[in-house]
C-alpha positions as CSV (number, residue, x, y, z in Angstrom):
1,M,0.0,24.8,-6.7
2,I,-1.8,21.5,-7.8
3,A,0.7,19.4,-6.2
4,L,0.0,21.3,-3.0
5,L,-3.3,20.7,-3.2
6,L,-3.1,17.2,-3.0
7,I,-2.3,17.5,0.4
8,L,-4.1,20.5,1.6
9,T,-7.2,19.2,0.8
10,P,-7.0,16.0,2.7
11,L,-5.3,18.1,5.6
12,A,-8.1,20.9,6.0
13,T,-10.8,18.5,5.7
14,G,-9.8,16.1,7.9
15,L,-9.4,19.2,10.5
16,L,-12.6,20.0,10.1
17,S,-14.1,17.3,10.3
18,I,-12.5,16.2,14.0
19,L,-14.2,19.7,14.7
20,M,-17.6,18.6,13.4
21,T,-20.4,17.6,16.6
22,K,-22.3,15.3,14.2
23,G,-20.9,12.4,12.6
24,G,-23.8,12.0,9.6
25,F,-22.8,14.9,8.3
26,A,-18.9,14.5,8.9
27,K,-19.6,11.4,6.9
28,N,-20.9,13.2,3.5
29,F,-18.4,15.9,4.2
30,S,-15.6,13.3,4.5
31,L,-16.7,11.5,1.3
32,L,-17.0,14.8,-1.0
33,A,-13.8,15.9,0.3
34,S,-12.2,12.5,-0.3
35,L,-13.8,12.9,-4.4
36,V,-12.3,16.9,-4.2
37,T,-8.8,15.1,-3.8
38,L,-10.2,12.7,-6.7
39,V,-10.0,15.6,-9.3
40,I,-7.5,17.4,-8.0
41,A,-5.4,14.1,-8.7
42,I,-6.6,13.2,-12.0
43,A,-6.4,17.0,-13.1
44,A,-2.4,16.8,-11.8
45,I,-2.3,13.8,-14.0
46,Q,-3.4,14.9,-17.2
47,A,-1.4,18.4,-16.2
48,P,1.0,19.4,-19.5
49,V,3.7,20.7,-17.4
50,A,4.6,18.2,-14.3
51,P,3.0,19.5,-11.0
52,A,5.6,21.0,-8.6
53,F,5.9,23.5,-5.8
54,D,8.7,25.1,-4.0
55,I,9.3,27.7,-1.3
56,V,11.9,28.1,1.9
57,W,10.7,26.0,4.8
58,L,13.2,25.6,7.1
59,N,16.0,28.0,5.7
60,N,19.1,27.5,8.3
61,L,18.4,23.8,7.8
62,G,18.6,23.6,4.1
63,S,16.0,21.9,4.0
64,R,12.4,23.6,1.5
65,F,8.9,22.9,1.2
66,T,9.7,21.0,-2.2
67,L,6.9,19.0,-3.7
68,K,7.7,16.9,-7.2
69,M,5.7,14.6,-9.8
70,D,7.0,12.3,-11.8
71,G,4.9,9.1,-13.0
72,M,5.4,7.1,-10.0
73,S,4.4,9.6,-7.6
74,K,1.4,10.5,-9.8
75,M,1.0,6.8,-10.1
76,L,0.4,6.5,-6.5
77,C,-1.0,9.4,-5.6
78,L,-3.7,8.5,-8.1
79,L,-4.1,5.3,-6.0
80,T,-4.2,7.1,-3.1
81,A,-6.8,9.4,-4.5
82,V,-9.1,6.6,-5.8
83,A,-8.8,4.4,-2.6
84,F,-10.0,6.8,-0.3
85,P,-13.9,7.2,-2.1
86,I,-13.8,3.6,-2.4
87,I,-13.4,2.8,1.5
88,F,-15.5,5.4,2.4
89,T,-18.6,4.3,0.5
90,S,-18.0,1.2,1.2
91,V,-18.3,1.8,4.9
92,Y,-20.8,4.6,4.3
93,K,-23.5,2.8,6.4
94,N,-21.2,1.1,9.3
95,T,-21.7,3.1,12.3
96,Y,-18.8,4.6,14.6
97,K,-18.5,5.6,18.1
98,N,-17.4,9.8,17.3
99,A,-17.7,9.0,13.5
100,A,-16.2,12.9,13.1
101,S,-12.7,11.6,14.5
102,F,-12.8,8.9,12.8
103,F,-13.0,9.8,9.2
104,G,-11.0,12.9,10.3
105,L,-8.1,10.9,11.3
106,M,-8.6,9.0,7.8
107,L,-8.6,12.3,6.2
108,L,-5.3,13.3,7.7
109,T,-3.6,10.0,7.0
110,Q,-4.5,10.5,2.6
111,A,-2.5,13.9,3.9
112,G,0.5,12.4,4.9
113,L,0.3,9.9,2.4
114,M,0.0,12.2,-0.3
115,G,2.9,14.0,1.5
116,V,5.2,11.1,1.4
117,F,4.8,10.7,-2.4
118,L,5.2,14.5,-3.5
119,A,8.4,15.1,-1.3
120,A,11.6,15.8,-3.1
121,D,13.0,17.0,0.1
122,A,14.6,14.3,3.0
123,L,13.5,16.0,6.0
124,L,9.9,17.0,4.0
125,F,9.8,13.2,3.4
126,Y,10.1,12.0,7.3
127,F,7.9,14.4,8.4
128,F,5.0,13.6,6.4
129,W,6.7,9.3,6.7
130,E,5.7,9.9,10.3
131,F,2.7,12.4,9.6
132,A,1.1,9.7,7.9
133,L,1.6,7.0,10.7
134,I,0.1,9.3,13.4
135,P,-3.5,8.9,12.9
136,V,-3.4,5.1,12.0
137,Y,-2.2,4.7,15.7
138,F,-5.4,6.7,17.0
139,L,-7.7,4.8,14.3
140,C,-5.9,1.4,15.9
141,S,-5.8,2.6,19.4
142,I,-9.5,3.8,19.7
143,W,-11.5,2.0,17.1
144,G,-9.3,-1.2,16.7
145,G,-10.4,-5.0,18.3
146,E,-10.5,-5.9,22.0
147,K,-6.4,-7.1,21.4
148,R,-6.1,-3.5,19.7
149,I,-3.4,-1.5,22.4
150,A,-1.1,-4.5,22.6
151,V,-0.8,-4.8,18.6
152,T,-1.1,-0.6,18.4
153,F,2.0,-1.1,20.7
154,K,3.8,-3.5,18.7
155,F,3.2,-1.8,15.2
156,F,4.5,1.8,17.1
157,I,7.6,-0.3,18.2
158,Y,8.6,-1.4,15.1
159,T,7.7,1.9,13.4
160,F,9.1,4.2,15.7
161,L,12.4,2.5,15.6
162,G,12.9,1.8,12.1
163,S,12.3,5.9,11.7
164,L,14.9,6.2,14.5
165,L,17.3,4.5,12.0
166,M,16.0,6.9,8.8
167,L,16.7,9.7,10.7
168,A,20.3,8.9,11.7
169,G,20.9,7.9,8.2
170,I,19.4,11.2,6.7
171,L,21.3,13.2,8.9
172,F,24.5,11.7,8.1
173,I,23.7,12.5,4.3
174,Y,23.2,15.7,5.0
175,F,26.4,16.4,6.5
176,R,27.6,14.9,3.4
177,T,26.0,16.5,0.9
178,A,28.2,19.6,-1.1
179,D,25.1,22.5,-0.1
180,H,24.6,21.2,3.6
181,S,20.6,20.4,2.2
182,F,18.3,17.7,2.2
183,A,17.3,18.5,-1.4
184,L,16.3,15.2,-3.5
185,Q,19.2,16.0,-5.7
186,S,21.8,16.7,-3.7
187,F,21.1,13.4,-2.0
188,Y,21.9,12.0,-5.4
189,H,25.0,13.3,-5.6
190,V,26.5,12.9,-2.4
191,N,30.0,11.6,-2.5
192,L,29.7,8.5,0.0
193,S,32.6,5.7,0.2
194,G,31.5,1.9,-0.4
195,K,32.4,1.6,2.6
196,E,29.9,4.4,4.0
197,Q,27.3,3.1,1.6
198,S,27.4,-0.6,3.2
199,L,26.5,0.8,6.8
200,I,23.9,3.9,6.1
201,F,21.9,1.5,3.3
202,W,20.9,-0.5,6.0
203,L,19.4,2.6,8.1
204,F,17.5,3.3,5.4
205,F,16.4,-0.2,4.3
206,V,15.3,-1.2,7.5
207,A,12.9,1.1,8.3
208,F,11.4,0.9,4.6
209,A,11.3,-3.3,5.0
210,I,9.3,-2.8,8.1
211,K,6.4,-0.8,6.3
212,M,6.6,-2.9,3.5
213,P,7.0,-5.4,5.1
214,I,8.9,-8.3,4.4
215,F,10.8,-11.2,6.1
216,P,11.5,-11.1,8.5
217,F,10.2,-7.4,9.2
218,H,6.7,-8.5,9.0
219,T,5.6,-9.9,12.7
220,W,3.6,-6.9,13.0
221,Q,1.7,-7.0,10.4
222,P,-0.5,-9.9,10.6
223,D,-2.0,-8.7,14.0
224,A,-2.5,-5.0,13.2
225,Y,-4.5,-5.8,9.8
226,E,-6.8,-8.0,11.9
227,Q,-7.0,-6.3,14.8
228,A,-7.5,-2.5,13.0
229,P,-11.2,-1.3,11.9
230,T,-11.2,-2.9,8.8
231,A,-11.4,1.0,7.3
232,T,-8.1,1.4,8.4
233,T,-6.6,-2.0,7.2
234,M,-7.8,-1.0,3.5
235,V,-5.0,1.7,4.1
236,L,-2.8,0.1,5.5
237,S,-2.9,-2.6,3.1
238,G,-3.7,-1.1,0.0
239,V,-1.8,2.3,0.4
240,M,0.7,2.5,3.3
241,V,2.6,-1.2,2.6
242,K,3.4,1.2,-0.9
243,M,5.2,3.8,1.4
244,G,7.9,1.2,1.5
245,L,7.9,0.4,-1.8
246,Y,8.1,3.9,-3.1
247,A,11.0,4.6,-0.9
248,V,12.9,2.2,-2.1
249,L,12.7,3.3,-5.3
250,R,13.0,7.2,-4.4
251,W,16.0,7.1,-1.6
252,L,17.6,3.9,-1.3
253,L,18.4,2.9,-5.2
254,P,19.5,5.9,-6.5
255,V,21.8,7.0,-3.4
256,F,23.2,3.9,-2.7
257,P,24.1,2.2,-5.8
258,L,27.0,0.3,-4.5
259,A,25.5,-1.1,-1.7
260,T,22.5,-1.8,-4.2
261,A,24.6,-4.2,-6.0
262,Q,26.3,-5.2,-3.1
263,F,23.2,-6.3,-1.3
264,S,20.5,-6.6,-3.8
265,N,20.9,-11.0,-4.0
266,V,21.0,-11.0,0.2
267,I,17.6,-8.8,-0.1
268,I,16.1,-10.8,-2.9
269,I,16.5,-13.9,-1.3
270,L,14.8,-12.6,1.9
271,S,12.0,-11.3,-0.5
272,V,11.5,-14.7,-1.9
273,I,12.0,-16.5,1.4
274,G,8.9,-14.3,3.0
275,M,6.7,-15.3,-0.4
276,I,6.9,-18.7,0.5
277,Y,6.7,-18.3,3.8
278,A,3.8,-16.2,4.1
279,S,1.9,-18.3,1.3
280,L,2.4,-21.6,3.2
281,I,1.0,-19.7,6.8
282,A,-1.7,-18.9,4.3
283,I,-2.5,-22.4,3.3
284,R,-3.0,-22.8,6.9
285,Q,-5.1,-20.1,7.9
286,D,-8.7,-20.5,8.9
287,D,-9.4,-16.6,9.5
288,I,-10.0,-15.1,6.6
289,K,-8.3,-12.1,7.3
290,R,-5.3,-13.3,8.6
291,L,-5.4,-15.5,5.4
292,I,-5.6,-11.7,3.3
293,A,-2.6,-10.0,5.6
294,Y,-0.4,-13.6,4.8
295,S,-1.4,-13.0,1.1
296,S,-0.4,-9.3,1.1
297,I,3.1,-10.2,2.6
298,A,3.6,-12.6,0.2
299,H,2.4,-10.1,-3.0
300,I,4.8,-7.2,-1.7
301,G,7.6,-10.2,-1.5
302,L,7.6,-10.3,-5.1
303,M,7.4,-6.3,-5.9
304,S,10.6,-6.1,-3.4
305,A,12.8,-8.3,-5.4
306,A,11.2,-7.3,-8.6
307,I,13.0,-3.9,-7.4
308,F,16.2,-5.4,-6.7
309,S,16.7,-7.2,-9.7
310,A,17.1,-3.5,-11.2
311,D,16.1,-5.0,-14.2
312,K,14.0,-2.8,-16.5
313,T,11.0,-5.1,-17.2
314,A,10.4,-6.1,-13.5
315,L,10.0,-2.4,-12.3
316,E,7.9,-1.8,-15.3
317,G,5.9,-4.4,-13.4
318,V,6.3,-3.0,-10.4
319,M,5.4,0.3,-11.0
320,L,1.9,-1.0,-12.3
321,Q,1.6,-4.0,-9.5
322,M,1.8,-1.2,-7.0
323,F,-1.6,0.3,-8.4
324,N,-3.0,-2.9,-9.0
325,H,-2.1,-4.5,-5.3
326,G,-3.9,-1.6,-3.6
327,I,-7.1,-2.0,-5.5
328,N,-7.2,-5.5,-4.9
329,V,-6.6,-6.2,-1.6
330,I,-9.1,-3.3,-0.6
331,G,-11.5,-5.1,-2.9
332,L,-11.1,-8.2,-0.8
333,W,-10.8,-6.5,2.8
334,I,-14.8,-5.1,1.9
335,I,-15.7,-8.3,1.4
336,A,-14.4,-10.0,4.5
337,D,-15.3,-6.6,6.2
338,I,-19.0,-7.8,4.9
339,I,-18.9,-11.3,5.8
340,E,-17.4,-10.7,9.6
341,Q,-20.4,-8.2,9.9
342,Q,-23.1,-10.3,9.1
343,L,-21.9,-13.9,10.5
344,G,-20.0,-12.8,13.3
345,T,-17.3,-14.7,12.8
346,R,-14.1,-14.5,10.8
347,K,-13.8,-18.4,10.6
348,M,-14.5,-19.7,7.2
349,S,-14.7,-23.1,8.6
350,E,-18.2,-21.6,9.9
351,M,-19.3,-20.0,7.0
352,G,-20.0,-22.0,3.3
353,G,-22.8,-21.1,0.8
354,L,-22.6,-18.0,0.4
355,A,-23.5,-17.8,-2.8
356,Q,-26.8,-19.1,-2.4
357,K,-27.8,-16.2,0.2
358,A,-25.8,-13.4,-1.5
359,P,-25.1,-14.0,-5.4
360,A,-23.7,-10.3,-6.2
361,M,-21.4,-10.6,-3.6
362,A,-20.3,-14.2,-4.6
363,I,-20.0,-13.0,-8.1
364,L,-17.4,-10.1,-6.5
365,F,-15.6,-11.4,-4.9
366,V,-14.7,-14.1,-7.3
367,V,-13.0,-11.7,-9.4
368,M,-11.4,-10.4,-6.2
369,A,-10.2,-14.1,-6.0
370,F,-8.9,-14.3,-9.9
371,A,-7.0,-11.1,-9.4
372,N,-5.3,-12.4,-6.2
373,V,-4.3,-14.8,-8.2
374,A,-3.2,-13.2,-11.0
375,L,-5.4,-14.8,-13.6
376,P,-5.3,-13.9,-17.2
377,L,-7.2,-10.9,-18.4
378,T,-7.1,-9.6,-14.5
379,N,-4.9,-6.6,-13.6
380,A,-2.4,-8.5,-11.9
381,F,-1.6,-10.8,-14.6
382,I,0.2,-8.2,-16.6
383,G,2.1,-6.9,-13.0
384,E,3.1,-10.4,-12.0
385,F,4.2,-11.6,-15.5
386,L,6.5,-8.8,-16.4
387,M,8.1,-9.0,-12.8
388,F,8.6,-12.6,-13.1
389,S,10.1,-12.1,-16.4
390,G,12.9,-9.5,-14.9
391,L,13.8,-11.6,-12.3
392,F,14.1,-14.8,-14.1
393,R,16.4,-12.8,-16.3
394,V,18.4,-11.9,-13.6
395,N,18.7,-15.3,-11.6
396,M,16.2,-18.1,-13.3
397,I,16.9,-20.4,-10.0
398,I,15.4,-17.8,-7.7
399,A,12.6,-17.2,-10.4
400,A,11.5,-20.5,-10.2
401,V,11.7,-20.7,-6.3
402,A,9.4,-17.4,-6.3
403,G,6.9,-19.3,-8.8
404,V,6.0,-21.8,-6.7
405,S,4.0,-18.9,-4.5
406,I,1.9,-19.0,-7.7
407,I,0.7,-22.5,-6.7
408,L,0.1,-21.6,-3.4
409,A,-1.5,-18.3,-3.9
410,A,-4.0,-20.1,-6.1
411,V,-4.2,-23.0,-3.5
412,Y,-4.9,-20.9,-0.2
413,T,-7.4,-18.0,-1.9
414,L,-9.4,-21.1,-4.4
415,N,-9.5,-22.8,-1.2
416,M,-10.7,-19.6,0.5
417,V,-13.0,-18.9,-2.2
418,Q,-14.7,-22.7,-2.0
419,K,-15.2,-22.6,1.6
420,V,-16.7,-19.4,1.8
421,I,-18.8,-18.9,-1.5
422,Y,-19.6,-23.1,-1.8
423,G,-20.3,-25.7,-1.0
424,E,-23.3,-26.5,1.5
425,L,-25.1,-23.8,3.2
426,G,-23.4,-23.7,6.6
427,E,-26.0,-22.7,9.6
428,T,-23.8,-19.1,10.0
429,A,-24.6,-18.0,6.7
430,I,-28.6,-18.8,7.2
431,K,-28.9,-15.3,8.5
432,S,-27.0,-13.9,5.7
433,T,-28.0,-11.2,3.3
434,D,-26.8,-9.8,-0.1
435,I,-24.4,-6.9,0.3
436,K,-25.8,-2.8,0.0
437,L,-25.8,-0.7,-2.7
438,N,-23.1,1.0,-1.0
439,V,-20.5,-1.4,-1.0
440,K,-21.6,-3.0,-4.3
441,L,-20.8,0.4,-6.0
442,A,-17.4,0.6,-4.4
443,L,-17.3,-3.4,-5.3
444,V,-17.8,-2.7,-9.1
445,V,-15.5,-0.1,-9.4
446,I,-13.0,-2.1,-8.3
447,A,-14.0,-4.8,-10.6
448,L,-14.2,-2.7,-13.4
449,A,-11.0,-1.5,-12.7
450,I,-9.4,-4.9,-12.5
451,I,-10.7,-6.0,-15.8
452,A,-10.0,-2.8,-17.6
453,L,-6.3,-3.1,-16.4
454,G,-6.2,-6.4,-16.9
455,I,-7.2,-6.1,-20.9
456,Y,-5.4,-2.7,-21.5
457,P,-2.6,-1.7,-18.9
458,Q,-0.6,0.3,-21.6
459,P,-1.8,4.3,-20.0
460,M,-0.7,3.0,-16.8
461,I,2.5,1.8,-18.1
462,N,3.1,4.8,-19.7
463,L,2.3,6.8,-17.0
464,T,5.5,5.5,-15.0
465,N,8.0,5.0,-18.1
466,D,10.0,8.0,-16.8
467,S,10.3,6.7,-13.2
468,V,11.5,3.0,-14.9
469,V,14.2,5.4,-17.6
470,G,15.3,7.0,-14.7
471,L,16.4,4.2,-12.5
472,I,17.9,2.3,-15.1
473,I,20.0,5.4,-15.5
474,K,20.8,6.0,-12.0
475,K,21.8,2.4,-11.5
């Protein structure tokens, strides 16, 4: 039942929030609801028996409402549960037109994400995959920037086409299962020829690659991150991109082992190209939001390459890094949002010297920046070290090329810090002030997590160990 509560709590409270008339009350209600969901997620992790839920859903179609939690699901549900209170706290002082609907749609997005990470039925997984996206369309198109309509339409076309491909693949496998079932285990045991796997593999992979996104399916992402309201961008980059990575690990690799072995080198190469390409573009950026967006593409590219290396050490790094990247990038977006609100610009060339006016923000920004370049004693260091170690064992040349992104990440990240925080106080930065208590609280929580997981990541590794072992056995 506890697995079901992870979905029902944000679903019910999100619907209630939308019906509220007072935005201030809805804001408080949504923050409280997200904290309740966090408590439930922690209880699920601590449960002596893995939480599960199973009832008849669409019996005539062979689909059941089945939810299961293994270590990977627990980790991603925890990330989702941690992210939303941090986001709500950081934007607590922001003013939104029709705030009740805004926060309600955010909670509905959380419900959809929880469903994706818990579903053990392919049709149910597809349902939540689409459900998680619908509130985001409205959030972007109503509360986004000046170009929000065109950008949201592009986002919709990309994801809609990807979803159609995945649905076609799901139906193909469904008709090939022995019991005509959408159950996860039935999909795992389906008997597909090598030729069939080679074809259906791409129907799933393209849908998942768009969501991550990786090169060359990434072009929707920078525009969407730039135009979406920052709270929604935090969800997109911190949590929603993990849908694609999770789907590859849960549904792609175990169902298509022959095709995975056949195409893994191609996808690793595409991922590494994306890492270098995104890093080089990030270096050229003057817009702080677009820099963070391209930085995220580079980090996701590394995770994708590590997944298809099928190395145990690399997979351990991916599990760890999915959580770490989520909280790190949310921290960067919080600071980018504060700077834009105060200065009225996203151009780093118009900033400078903010440390003189906002010392607390400067310190926390540097912590986030160090995590972004995977400095030792930050949480990203262990994850990246494990992923590169696995890649190195699989292909030293590819690992060496991918390793160039470490240098490039240091270049664009430290350049961002230099332009924004240090140097002479720019004319635009004169009017800036230090961060408010709610933002400081959100950033301190993230900074503590960065340091704690950088020093002692073993609990997170232990949490996801069963998923890593399961993937290696299925390989």
